[in-house]
Structure formats: structure tokens, C-alpha cells
C-alpha positions as CSV (number, residue, x, y, z in Angstrom):
1,M,1.4,-46.1,2.3
2,E,0.6,-48.6,-0.4
3,R,-0.1,-47.3,-3.9
4,L,-3.8,-47.5,-4.7
5,G,-5.8,-47.1,-7.9
6,Q,-9.2,-45.7,-8.9
7,K,-10.9,-49.1,-8.1
8,N,-10.1,-48.5,-4.5
9,A,-12.2,-46.6,-1.9
10,P,-9.8,-46.5,1.1
11,I,-12.2,-44.7,3.5
12,Y,-15.0,-47.1,2.8
13,E,-12.7,-50.1,2.9
14,A,-11.3,-48.9,6.3
15,L,-14.9,-48.6,7.6
16,E,-15.7,-52.2,6.4
17,R,-12.6,-53.5,8.2
18,F,-13.4,-51.6,11.3
19,K,-16.9,-53.0,11.4
20,Q,-15.6,-56.5,11.3
21,M,-13.4,-55.8,14.5
22,R,-16.5,-55.4,16.7
23,V,-14.9,-52.7,18.8
24,V,-16.6,-51.7,22.0
25,P,-17.5,-47.9,21.8
26,F,-16.3,-45.8,24.8
27,D,-16.0,-42.8,22.5
28,V,-18.5,-40.4,20.7
29,P,-21.0,-40.3,19.0
30,G,-23.3,-41.0,21.9
31,H,-25.8,-43.1,20.1
32,K,-23.2,-45.9,20.3
33,R,-23.7,-47.4,16.8
34,G,-27.4,-46.6,16.9
35,R,-28.2,-48.6,20.2
36,G,-29.0,-45.4,22.1
37,N,-31.3,-44.1,19.5
38,P,-33.4,-46.9,18.1
39,E,-35.7,-44.6,16.1
40,L,-32.8,-43.0,14.3
41,A,-31.4,-46.6,13.6
42,R,-34.8,-47.5,12.1
43,L,-34.9,-44.5,10.0
44,L,-31.4,-44.7,8.6
45,G,-30.7,-48.4,8.9
46,E,-28.3,-50.3,11.1
47,K,-25.4,-50.2,8.6
48,C,-25.7,-46.4,8.2
49,V,-25.6,-45.7,12.0
50,S,-22.9,-48.3,12.6
51,M,-20.7,-46.4,10.2
52,D,-21.3,-43.0,12.0
53,V,-18.1,-43.2,14.0
54,N,-15.5,-40.9,15.4
55,S,-11.9,-40.2,14.1
56,M,-9.5,-42.8,15.4
57,K,-6.1,-44.3,14.3
58,P,-7.6,-47.0,11.9
59,L,-9.8,-44.3,10.3
60,D,-7.4,-41.4,10.1
61,N,-8.3,-37.8,10.9
62,L,-9.7,-35.2,8.5
63,C,-7.8,-32.3,10.1
64,H,-4.4,-33.9,9.6
65,P,-4.8,-37.0,7.4
66,I,-1.9,-39.4,7.2
67,S,-3.5,-42.8,6.1
68,V,-6.9,-43.7,4.6
69,I,-8.2,-40.0,4.2
70,R,-4.9,-39.0,2.7
71,Q,-5.1,-41.8,0.2
72,A,-8.7,-40.8,-0.7
73,E,-7.5,-37.3,-1.2
74,E,-4.7,-38.5,-3.5
75,L,-7.0,-40.6,-5.6
76,A,-9.5,-37.7,-5.9
77,A,-6.7,-35.4,-7.1
78,E,-5.7,-38.0,-9.7
79,A,-9.3,-38.5,-10.8
80,F,-9.9,-34.6,-11.1
81,G,-6.4,-33.8,-12.6
82,A,-5.5,-31.6,-9.6
83,A,-2.3,-31.2,-7.6
84,H,-4.3,-32.0,-4.5
85,A,-7.9,-32.5,-3.4
86,F,-9.4,-31.8,0.0
87,L,-12.5,-33.7,1.2
88,M,-15.0,-31.1,2.4
89,V,-17.9,-32.0,4.8
90,G,-19.4,-28.5,5.1
91,G,-20.7,-28.4,1.6
92,T,-19.4,-26.3,-1.3
93,T,-20.1,-23.2,0.8
94,S,-17.2,-24.3,3.0
95,A,-15.0,-25.1,-0.1
96,V,-15.8,-21.7,-1.6
97,Q,-15.1,-19.9,1.6
98,S,-11.8,-21.8,2.2
99,M,-10.8,-21.0,-1.4
100,I,-11.3,-17.3,-0.9
101,L,-9.8,-17.2,2.6
102,S,-6.7,-19.0,1.2
103,V,-5.8,-16.1,-1.2
104,A,-7.3,-12.9,0.4
105,K,-7.2,-11.1,3.7
106,R,-8.7,-7.8,4.8
107,G,-8.5,-5.1,2.2
108,D,-7.3,-7.4,-0.6
109,K,-9.2,-7.2,-3.9
110,I,-10.8,-10.1,-5.8
111,I,-12.2,-9.6,-9.3
112,L,-15.5,-11.5,-9.7
113,P,-18.9,-11.4,-11.4
114,R,-21.8,-10.1,-9.2
115,N,-24.0,-13.1,-9.9
116,V,-22.0,-15.3,-7.4
117,H,-23.4,-17.6,-4.8
118,R,-24.0,-16.2,-1.3
119,S,-21.0,-18.3,-0.1
120,V,-18.6,-16.0,-2.1
121,M,-20.1,-12.9,-0.5
122,G,-20.1,-14.6,2.9
123,A,-16.4,-15.2,2.5
124,M,-15.9,-11.5,1.8
125,V,-17.7,-10.7,5.1
126,L,-15.5,-13.1,7.0
127,C,-12.1,-12.1,5.6
128,G,-12.7,-8.4,4.7
129,A,-11.7,-8.8,1.0
130,V,-13.0,-6.2,-1.3
131,P,-15.0,-7.2,-4.4
132,V,-14.3,-5.7,-7.7
133,Y,-17.3,-6.6,-9.9
134,V,-17.3,-7.4,-13.5
135,N,-20.9,-7.0,-14.1
136,P,-22.1,-9.6,-16.6
137,E,-24.2,-8.9,-19.7
138,C,-27.8,-10.1,-19.6
139,D,-29.8,-12.0,-22.2
140,D,-32.8,-9.7,-22.8
141,R,-35.1,-12.5,-23.9
142,L,-34.2,-14.8,-21.0
143,G,-33.5,-12.1,-18.4
144,I,-30.5,-14.0,-17.0
145,P,-26.9,-13.0,-16.4
146,L,-24.3,-14.3,-18.8
147,G,-20.6,-15.0,-18.4
148,M,-17.8,-12.6,-18.0
149,K,-16.4,-11.1,-21.2
150,L,-12.6,-11.3,-21.5
151,E,-12.5,-7.6,-22.4
152,A,-14.3,-6.7,-19.2
153,V,-12.0,-9.0,-17.1
154,E,-8.9,-7.4,-18.6
155,K,-10.2,-3.9,-18.0
156,A,-10.9,-4.8,-14.3
157,I,-7.4,-6.3,-14.1
158,L,-5.7,-3.2,-15.5
159,E,-7.7,-0.9,-13.3
160,N,-6.9,-3.1,-10.3
161,P,-3.4,-4.3,-10.7
162,D,-3.1,-5.1,-7.0
163,A,-6.0,-7.6,-7.0
164,K,-5.0,-11.0,-5.8
165,A,-7.3,-13.2,-7.8
166,V,-10.1,-13.5,-10.4
167,L,-13.0,-15.7,-9.5
168,V,-15.2,-17.3,-12.2
169,N,-18.6,-19.2,-12.0
170,N,-18.0,-22.3,-14.1
171,P,-20.8,-22.9,-15.1
172,T,-23.5,-20.7,-13.8
173,Y,-26.7,-22.3,-12.4
174,Y,-28.3,-21.9,-15.8
175,G,-25.3,-23.8,-17.6
176,I,-23.5,-20.7,-19.0
177,C,-19.7,-20.8,-19.2
178,S,-17.2,-18.0,-19.6
179,D,-13.9,-18.4,-21.5
180,L,-12.2,-20.1,-18.6
181,R,-8.9,-20.8,-20.3
182,G,-8.7,-17.2,-21.5
183,I,-9.5,-15.8,-18.0
184,V,-6.9,-18.1,-16.5
185,A,-4.3,-16.8,-18.9
186,L,-5.2,-13.2,-18.3
187,A,-5.0,-13.6,-14.5
188,H,-1.7,-15.4,-14.6
189,S,-0.1,-12.9,-16.9
190,H,-0.8,-10.2,-14.3
191,G,0.4,-12.2,-11.4
192,M,-3.1,-13.1,-10.1
193,L,-4.6,-16.4,-9.2
194,C,-7.7,-17.8,-10.8
195,L,-10.4,-19.3,-8.7
196,A,-13.5,-21.3,-10.0
197,D,-16.8,-21.8,-8.2
198,E,-17.5,-25.1,-9.9
199,A,-20.4,-26.1,-7.7
200,H,-22.4,-27.2,-10.8
201,G,-19.5,-28.6,-12.9
202,T,-18.4,-31.9,-11.4
203,H,-19.4,-33.8,-14.5
204,F,-17.0,-31.6,-16.6
205,Y,-14.1,-33.8,-15.2
206,F,-15.6,-37.1,-16.4
207,G,-18.0,-36.5,-19.3
208,E,-17.1,-36.1,-23.0
209,G,-17.8,-33.1,-25.2
210,L,-18.6,-30.9,-22.1
211,P,-17.1,-27.5,-21.3
212,V,-13.5,-27.5,-20.0
213,S,-13.0,-28.1,-16.3
214,A,-11.3,-25.7,-14.0
215,M,-8.2,-27.9,-13.5
216,A,-7.9,-28.6,-17.2
217,A,-8.1,-24.9,-17.9
218,G,-5.2,-24.2,-15.5
219,A,-7.2,-22.6,-12.6
220,D,-5.5,-22.5,-9.2
221,L,-8.4,-23.5,-6.9
222,A,-11.8,-25.0,-7.6
223,A,-14.7,-25.7,-5.4
224,V,-16.5,-28.8,-6.8
225,S,-20.0,-29.8,-5.5
226,M,-19.7,-33.6,-5.7
227,H,-23.2,-34.0,-4.1
228,K,-24.9,-32.1,-6.9
229,S,-24.0,-33.9,-10.3
230,G,-21.5,-36.3,-8.8
231,G,-23.8,-38.5,-6.7
232,S,-22.3,-38.2,-3.2
233,L,-24.3,-37.4,-0.1
234,T,-25.7,-33.8,0.4
235,Q,-23.1,-31.6,2.1
236,S,-20.0,-33.3,0.7
237,S,-17.7,-31.6,-1.8
238,F,-14.1,-31.2,-2.9
239,L,-11.7,-28.3,-2.9
240,L,-9.2,-28.8,-5.7
241,I,-5.8,-27.0,-6.0
242,G,-3.4,-26.5,-8.8
243,P,0.4,-26.8,-8.6
244,A,1.0,-23.0,-7.8
245,V,-1.0,-23.2,-4.5
246,Q,0.6,-24.5,-1.3
247,E,-1.3,-27.5,0.1
248,G,-0.3,-26.9,3.7
249,H,-1.5,-23.4,3.8
250,V,-4.9,-24.3,2.3
251,R,-5.4,-27.0,4.9
252,Q,-4.7,-24.6,7.7
253,I,-7.3,-22.3,6.2
254,I,-9.8,-25.2,5.9
255,N,-9.1,-26.2,9.6
256,L,-10.1,-22.6,10.8
257,T,-13.8,-23.3,10.1
258,Q,-14.4,-27.0,9.1
259,T,-15.5,-29.3,11.8
260,T,-13.0,-31.4,13.7
261,S,-15.7,-34.2,13.8
262,G,-15.8,-35.0,10.0
263,S,-18.8,-37.3,9.2
264,Y,-17.6,-40.7,7.9
265,L,-20.9,-41.0,6.1
266,L,-20.0,-38.0,4.1
267,L,-16.3,-38.9,3.7
268,S,-17.0,-42.4,2.5
269,S,-19.7,-41.1,0.1
270,L,-17.1,-38.8,-1.5
271,D,-14.7,-41.8,-1.7
272,I,-17.3,-44.1,-3.3
273,S,-18.6,-41.5,-5.6
274,R,-15.2,-40.6,-6.9
275,R,-14.5,-44.2,-7.6
276,N,-17.9,-44.5,-9.4
277,L,-17.2,-41.5,-11.7
278,A,-13.6,-42.5,-12.3
279,L,-14.7,-46.0,-13.4
280,R,-18.0,-45.2,-15.1
281,G,-18.3,-41.4,-15.4
282,K,-17.9,-41.3,-19.2
283,E,-20.8,-43.7,-20.0
284,E,-22.9,-42.2,-17.1
285,F,-22.7,-38.6,-18.3
286,R,-23.1,-39.6,-21.9
287,R,-26.5,-41.0,-20.8
288,V,-27.3,-37.7,-18.9
289,V,-26.5,-35.7,-22.0
290,E,-28.8,-37.8,-24.2
291,L,-31.6,-37.5,-21.7
292,A,-31.1,-33.7,-21.5
293,Q,-31.1,-33.3,-25.3
294,Y,-34.2,-35.5,-25.6
295,A,-36.1,-33.5,-23.0
296,R,-35.0,-30.2,-24.5
297,R,-36.2,-31.1,-28.0
298,E,-39.5,-32.3,-26.6
299,I,-40.1,-29.2,-24.4
300,N,-39.3,-26.9,-27.3
301,S,-41.8,-28.7,-29.4
302,I,-44.7,-28.0,-26.9
303,G,-44.7,-24.2,-27.8
304,G,-44.3,-21.3,-25.5
305,Y,-41.4,-22.8,-23.5
306,Y,-37.8,-22.2,-24.5
307,A,-35.3,-24.8,-23.4
308,F,-32.1,-23.0,-24.3
309,A,-28.6,-24.5,-25.0
310,Q,-25.5,-24.0,-27.2
311,E,-27.3,-21.7,-29.7
312,L,-26.7,-19.0,-27.1
313,C,-22.9,-19.4,-27.4
314,N,-21.2,-16.2,-28.9
315,G,-17.5,-17.0,-28.2
316,D,-17.3,-14.5,-25.3
317,S,-20.0,-13.8,-22.7
318,V,-21.5,-17.3,-23.5
319,Y,-18.2,-19.1,-24.4
320,D,-19.8,-22.5,-23.9
321,F,-22.9,-24.2,-22.5
322,D,-23.5,-27.2,-20.2
323,V,-26.0,-29.2,-22.1
324,T,-26.8,-31.3,-19.0
325,K,-28.5,-28.2,-17.5
326,L,-32.2,-28.3,-18.6
327,S,-32.9,-24.6,-18.2
328,V,-36.3,-23.6,-19.6
329,N,-37.6,-20.0,-20.1
330,T,-41.4,-19.9,-19.2
331,L,-42.5,-16.3,-19.9
332,D,-44.1,-17.0,-23.3
333,V,-46.4,-19.4,-21.5
334,G,-47.5,-16.5,-19.4
335,L,-46.1,-17.9,-16.2
336,A,-43.2,-16.9,-14.0
337,G,-40.6,-19.7,-13.5
338,I,-41.5,-19.9,-9.8
339,E,-45.2,-20.4,-10.7
340,V,-44.3,-23.4,-13.0
341,Y,-42.0,-24.7,-10.2
342,D,-44.9,-24.6,-7.7
343,L,-47.4,-26.2,-10.2
344,L,-45.0,-29.0,-11.0
345,R,-44.7,-29.9,-7.4
346,D,-48.3,-29.2,-6.2
347,E,-50.2,-30.6,-9.2
348,Y,-47.9,-33.2,-10.6
349,D,-45.6,-34.3,-7.8
350,I,-42.5,-33.3,-9.6
351,Q,-39.7,-31.5,-7.7
352,I,-37.4,-29.5,-9.9
353,E,-34.3,-27.6,-8.8
354,F,-35.6,-24.1,-8.9
355,G,-37.9,-21.5,-10.4
356,D,-37.0,-17.9,-10.6
357,L,-38.9,-15.0,-12.2
358,G,-38.6,-16.2,-15.8
359,N,-37.0,-19.7,-15.8
360,I,-36.9,-23.1,-14.3
361,L,-34.1,-25.6,-14.0
362,A,-34.6,-29.3,-14.0
363,Y,-31.4,-30.9,-12.7
364,L,-30.4,-34.0,-14.5
365,S,-27.7,-36.3,-13.2
366,I,-26.5,-39.9,-13.0
367,G,-29.6,-41.0,-11.1
368,G,-32.0,-39.8,-13.7
369,R,-34.3,-42.1,-15.8
370,P,-35.9,-41.6,-19.3
371,Q,-39.4,-42.2,-18.0
372,E,-39.0,-39.4,-15.5
373,G,-37.9,-37.1,-18.3
374,E,-41.1,-38.0,-20.2
375,R,-43.2,-37.4,-17.1
376,L,-41.7,-33.8,-16.9
377,V,-42.3,-33.0,-20.5
378,S,-46.0,-34.2,-20.3
379,A,-46.5,-32.1,-17.1
380,L,-45.0,-29.0,-18.7
381,A,-47.4,-29.5,-21.8
382,E,-50.4,-29.9,-19.5
383,I,-49.4,-26.8,-17.4
384,R,-49.4,-24.8,-20.6
385,R,-52.8,-26.0,-21.5
386,R,-54.4,-25.6,-18.1
387,F,-52.6,-22.6,-16.7
388,G,-51.0,-20.8,-19.6
389,R,-52.0,-17.1,-20.2
390,S,-50.8,-13.8,-21.8
391,R,-47.2,-12.9,-20.7
392,S,-48.3,-9.3,-19.8
393,N,-47.2,-8.0,-16.3
394,L,-44.3,-10.5,-16.1
395,M,-41.0,-9.2,-14.8
396,E,-38.1,-10.4,-17.1
397,Q,-34.8,-9.1,-15.6
398,E,-33.1,-11.5,-13.4
399,Y,-30.0,-9.3,-12.7
400,I,-29.6,-5.8,-11.6
401,D,-26.2,-4.0,-11.6
402,P,-25.3,-3.2,-8.0
403,E,-24.3,0.2,-6.6
404,V,-21.6,-0.5,-4.1
405,A,-21.2,1.9,-1.3
406,A,-19.1,-0.1,1.2
407,S,-17.3,-3.4,1.5
408,P,-19.4,-6.4,2.6
409,Q,-17.5,-6.7,5.8
410,E,-17.7,-3.1,6.7
411,A,-21.5,-3.0,6.0
412,F,-22.3,-6.2,7.8
413,Y,-20.6,-5.2,11.0
414,A,-21.5,-1.6,10.9
415,E,-24.1,0.1,13.2
416,K,-27.5,-0.4,11.6
417,E,-31.1,0.3,12.0
418,S,-34.2,-1.6,10.9
419,L,-36.7,0.1,8.6
420,P,-39.9,-0.9,6.8
421,I,-38.9,-2.2,3.4
422,E,-40.7,0.6,1.5
423,D,-38.7,3.2,3.4
424,T,-35.3,1.8,2.5
425,V,-34.9,3.3,-1.0
426,G,-31.6,5.1,-1.3
427,R,-30.2,3.5,1.9
428,V,-27.2,1.1,2.2
429,C,-28.2,-2.5,2.9
430,S,-26.3,-4.2,5.8
431,E,-27.6,-7.8,5.2
432,F,-28.3,-10.3,2.4
433,V,-31.5,-10.6,0.4
434,M,-31.7,-13.6,-2.0
435,C,-34.0,-16.1,-3.7
436,Y,-33.0,-19.5,-2.6
437,P,-32.3,-21.4,-4.8
438,P,-30.3,-20.3,-6.7
439,G,-28.8,-18.3,-3.7
440,I,-27.4,-15.4,-5.8
441,P,-27.9,-12.3,-3.7
442,I,-30.3,-9.6,-4.9
443,L,-28.8,-7.3,-2.3
444,A,-25.5,-7.9,-0.4
445,P,-24.1,-5.9,2.6
446,G,-22.7,-2.6,1.3
447,E,-25.0,-2.2,-1.7
448,R,-27.4,0.7,-2.2
449,I,-31.1,-0.2,-2.2
450,T,-32.8,1.3,-5.4
451,R,-36.4,1.4,-6.5
452,Q,-35.7,-1.2,-9.2
453,I,-34.3,-3.7,-6.6
454,L,-37.2,-3.0,-4.2
455,D,-39.6,-3.7,-7.0
456,Y,-37.8,-6.9,-7.8
457,I,-38.0,-8.1,-4.2
458,L,-41.7,-7.3,-3.9
459,Y,-42.5,-9.0,-7.2
460,A,-40.4,-12.1,-6.1
461,K,-42.4,-12.2,-2.9
462,E,-45.7,-11.8,-4.7
463,K,-44.9,-14.7,-7.1
464,G,-43.9,-17.0,-4.2
465,C,-40.1,-17.1,-4.4
466,S,-38.4,-18.3,-1.3
467,L,-36.6,-15.2,0.0
468,T,-33.9,-15.7,2.5
469,G,-31.1,-13.7,4.2
470,P,-32.6,-10.8,6.2
471,E,-33.0,-10.8,10.0
472,D,-36.8,-10.3,9.5
473,P,-38.0,-13.7,8.1
474,D,-41.1,-12.0,6.6
475,I,-38.9,-9.5,4.6
476,L,-41.2,-6.7,5.8
477,R,-38.1,-4.8,7.1
478,L,-34.5,-4.5,6.1
479,N,-31.4,-3.6,8.0
480,V,-29.5,-0.6,6.7
481,L,-26.5,1.4,7.7
482,K,-27.5,3.8,10.5
483,G,-27.5,7.5,9.5
484,E,-26.1,6.9,6.0
485,R,-28.0,8.3,3.1
């Protein structure tokens, strides 16, 4: 294969060449370049549906790439500083699950914080790995979980020397980073791998003055959500590996669950977005940082709101902070985060990323514009004036230490019974309950339901949080382990 540079986008270029060939389609997909579904073609545009094609020799094959997809992988690895990069079309959920399945099997331990995304816990259900939790500290004012302290990670490693890996959120949804270099060094010194859920850290690889990226810190695997801050199409991500991980093994794991019909719309969007960030990422993310810092200053000057940032850093549980994350605590305005989230959308036509019990997150990225930041600031000021009230009766705690009674896989597949939610205190949950976003489980299979957790769920429902996970869509009942008390 010819040597390509970051100015190339081999998958996109191959699609353009293929389009010029005017090939008659006697293969799938059945819409035949959009002709069989004119309404879809009108919605998406002719160019889009004409590029929704099947794997074939000129376009390579995602399951076993040897030409243009292979070249795109190598260019991505070079851009991210990885030994290899896999193009993922099942979202970062698929990347996270492939990462965990690559290092752990049934009964193997993984050391991790409890405030992980549901995809991590889903991987535990799938492979039977056993979580060893390093419960994060919480910021009392903000009610949010912080990073993992080095001392706590070391204690977990010493108590579980047979663990296979340590997993880190880098950064959390709120922008908080642990000491990733220190955790990598600890893991490696005890013969363990270090994995990073880097769903919200794509820009770390291309910006300046931002927290260290997983690959630069020496991590062994990292799941990177290119579609979040990197600009690719929704559901497209990268799985990066370091030199200590065998590429062929990881590809086999990926191929267990990833589709054999990889979307060339998603693949080409990864290819083009990687090229864009490699060529223009520094200047783009410099602009994002400036927009975030401006909005943060303006929001803090309104009164009541607290847009937090690097002042939280303490050298340990908050080792660094991602300043592109516009995280804002709303409790001193007398409103839960989810209430501000709903008001912004319903009253001001502004859709932010999420609102939880005490905070909101406005996601800033390469497509953001200064005038939109000003509109957000103005809306928040008006919400305070129109809807602000006393902060009494607002719940502050966003994280509750779990009481683990069984492994996620054992509990998920065990014999269970459905009970009214109020009758489940003291029982062991066999399903997930979470607010989505951010998708961090309030309850995971195998965890005991306490009164505090139940109050949290009921309060979140009352405030309008979008609760997902249980079999009962109304969250009036929960599945618990049968006969266990």
C-alpha cells in the first residue's frame, strides 16, 4: 500500500472514486443508491444515499481490512499517538465493551470507579468480569463524584493483586480528570493493564494546554468518542491500543459483536473528521477553550450559578480539569439541574447536553459559535430572574456508594421477581436504573437497594429526569433476585 499522510482520507477518497465508476448495484443495501426509497433520498440527499454502500473489494472490509480501511486505521493511530486504531461503528459503547472483553473473562477482576458509563457495566454482564470499585470522593457543594485518588487505586491493587486491569474515566462527564499518568504507572508496576474510557476526551489529542490524553499517558487501551467533541457522525468512535496490546486479538474481540455491515457513512465520517482534527485541531480547540472560558466568566457573574473549572484541582481526586466542559451547578438558583435543562429547551429553544439533580452541562465543540454562547448566558440569567427560588428541599448528592452483593453477570441472569419499587428496600437489584444522560447507573445488577437509593430514584422521577434501564418503562416496579434478602 502507498504511504499516505494526514491530508488524505482514504475511505472517503475510495467512495468518491467508486461513485464515478457508475457501478450497477446487484448487492445490498436494497434501496439501490436511494432509488428504491425516494422519501429517504429526499431527507438525506442523493449524495448521502449513494454512499450508503456494501463492503466490496474497492472499499475494503471492516472485519478484515487490508486496503483503504486499513490505511484509515493507520492514519488514525498516527494522529492519536496509538500503536493501532480501530474504526468503531457501534458507538463508544461498542468500543468500551470491546476494550473490556479484550482483557477480561468470567471471574477476572477489573479495578474501576463506580461512576462509570452503563457500557462498562454492560461489558461486565457480557463477559462475567468482577468489578472491584474504587469509590470516588464527592464534592459536597456540587454533589458530583470526583476522580480516583492514587492512594485508593494502590490500596485496591494491593488487595486484589490478581486483577487484570484498572479502568479510568478520562475525563468524567463533568470534566474532572484523575492522575492518569500515576494510575498507569501503578497498574503497570503490578503487572496490570490500564484502560481509559475517553468518551469525552477526543480533543485532548489535538488541543493545547488540555489534560493529558490516554495514549500520551501510556494507557493500554482507550475508547474515544469521535462523534462527541471530534465532529464525526453519531455512533462513530475509535478504539485505540498501545504497544503492549495485541492488535489481532482485539480485532477478534471486536468482530464478536460489531456488525459485519459497517456503514460507510460512519466510516467516512471518522476518516474525514480525523483529517480535520489532524490538520486544524489545535486552532479549532483553542477557539472552543476561549468560548468556554468566556461563557464561564459570564455565567458566574449572573449570581447563583457556579460554572466550575480548574479551581477544583487538588492534585489528586481532581488532578486536572477539562475547561471545554461548561458544567454549571444550579442549586443556589433554587432549581435542580434537570429543571434548568427543561426550561432552556421549552422556554428558550436551547438544547444542552444534560441536567441532573444539581448541575447542567452545555457541550461545547468545534461547531460552536460565540453568539450561541451569548444566547445561553442570557437565557440562564432570565431563568434565574423568572424561575429562581430558595434552594430548600433540593437534593444535592449525585453519587451513592454501592453495596455489592453479587457480580453483574450473576445478578442479571439469576432467577428474579418483579416488585413494586417501594417494596424493594433491602433486596438485590437484577437490572440497571440510570438517568440518561449521563448514563451512569444509580443501580447496577448485583447491588443492594437501600432507602437512600430509592429516595434518589423517586426524587429524580419527580424532577423529570429521564430514567432508563428497568424492564418496567414507568419505573413503578423493579426486578430483584428471587428469594434473596
